[in-house]
C-alpha positions in Angstrom: 12.2 133.4 46.6 14.3 136.1 44.9 15.5 134.6 41.8 20.0 136.1 41.8 21.2 137.0 38.6 24.5 135.5 37.8 26.5 138.6 36.8 25.1 139.9 40.4 26.4 136.7 41.9 29.6 137.1 40.4 30.3 140.2 41.0 29.2 139.1 44.9 32.1 136.9 44.9 34.8 138.9 43.1 33.8 141.2 46.1 34.7 138.6 48.6 37.4 137.2 47.1 39.5 140.4 46.7 38.3 140.8 50.6 39.4 137.8 51.5 42.9 138.6 49.8 43.2 141.9 51.0 43.1 140.6 55.0 45.6 137.6 53.7 47.8 139.6 52.5 47.8 142.4 56.1 47.6 139.1 58.0 51.2 138.1 56.2 52.4 141.9 56.8 51.9 140.9 60.2 54.3 137.7 60.3 56.5 139.1 58.5 56.7 142.3 60.3 56.4 140.1 63.3 60.1 138.3 62.3 61.7 141.5 61.4 61.3 141.7 57.7 59.9 145.1 57.6 60.0 145.8 53.7 58.2 142.7 53.2 55.5 143.9 55.2 55.5 146.8 53.4 54.3 144.8 50.3 51.9 142.9 51.5 50.5 146.1 52.7 50.7 147.8 49.5 49.0 144.6 48.4 46.7 144.3 50.7 45.2 148.0 49.8 45.3 147.0 46.6 43.2 144.4 47.0 41.0 146.5 49.1 40.6 149.4 46.5 39.8 146.7 44.2 36.8 145.7 46.4 36.0 149.4 47.7 35.2 149.9 44.1 32.9 146.8 43.6 31.1 147.9 46.9 30.8 151.5 45.5 29.3 150.0 42.0 26.7 148.4 44.1 25.4 150.9 45.8 25.1 153.5 43.0 23.3 150.5 41.4 20.7 149.8 44.9 20.5 153.9 45.6 19.4 153.4 48.6 16.1 151.9 47.4 16.6 148.4 48.1 16.8 147.5 44.4 19.5 145.1 45.0 18.7 141.5 46.6 20.2 141.3 50.1 21.5 137.3 50.3 23.3 135.8 52.7 26.6 136.2 50.3 26.0 140.0 50.3 26.0 140.5 53.8 29.4 137.8 54.2 30.5 139.8 51.3 30.4 142.6 52.9 31.4 141.6 56.4 34.5 139.7 54.6 35.2 143.7 53.5 34.5 145.6 56.8 37.0 142.9 58.5 40.2 143.4 56.2 39.8 147.6 56.4 39.6 146.7 60.0 42.2 144.1 60.0 44.2 146.6 57.5 44.2 149.4 60.2 45.4 147.4 63.1 48.2 145.5 60.7 49.7 149.2 60.1 49.3 150.3 64.4 51.5 146.8 64.8 53.9 146.7 62.2 54.5 150.2 63.1 55.3 148.9 67.0 57.2 146.1 65.6 59.6 148.4 64.1 59.8 150.8 67.1 60.5 147.7 68.8 63.2 146.8 66.7 64.8 150.1 66.6 65.3 150.1 70.3 66.1 146.5 70.6 69.0 147.7 67.8 70.3 150.5 70.0 70.7 148.2 73.2 
């Protein structure tokens, strides 16, 4: 079994935490938009994007270290962290569209 350095494991955990925070912020933005608080939703989406940016910087660093040559150990936690990042990015994209739909619905209700 391959040994994983503490620094590498710490970096993967940061990727996991940042990605999870991005996901949570995007989902919170959806809840706020559903409640009609579009200002708070925008703040949460901005926070989500900041978390993704931090996570993406880590991902880019890891890709650079690996150089596409399999230099880094691929563990279940590494795959899990990558999965969290990709899910956060998809949720962010969908949340942005759904928030816009909530905004349009609210505007239509005010006009009626």
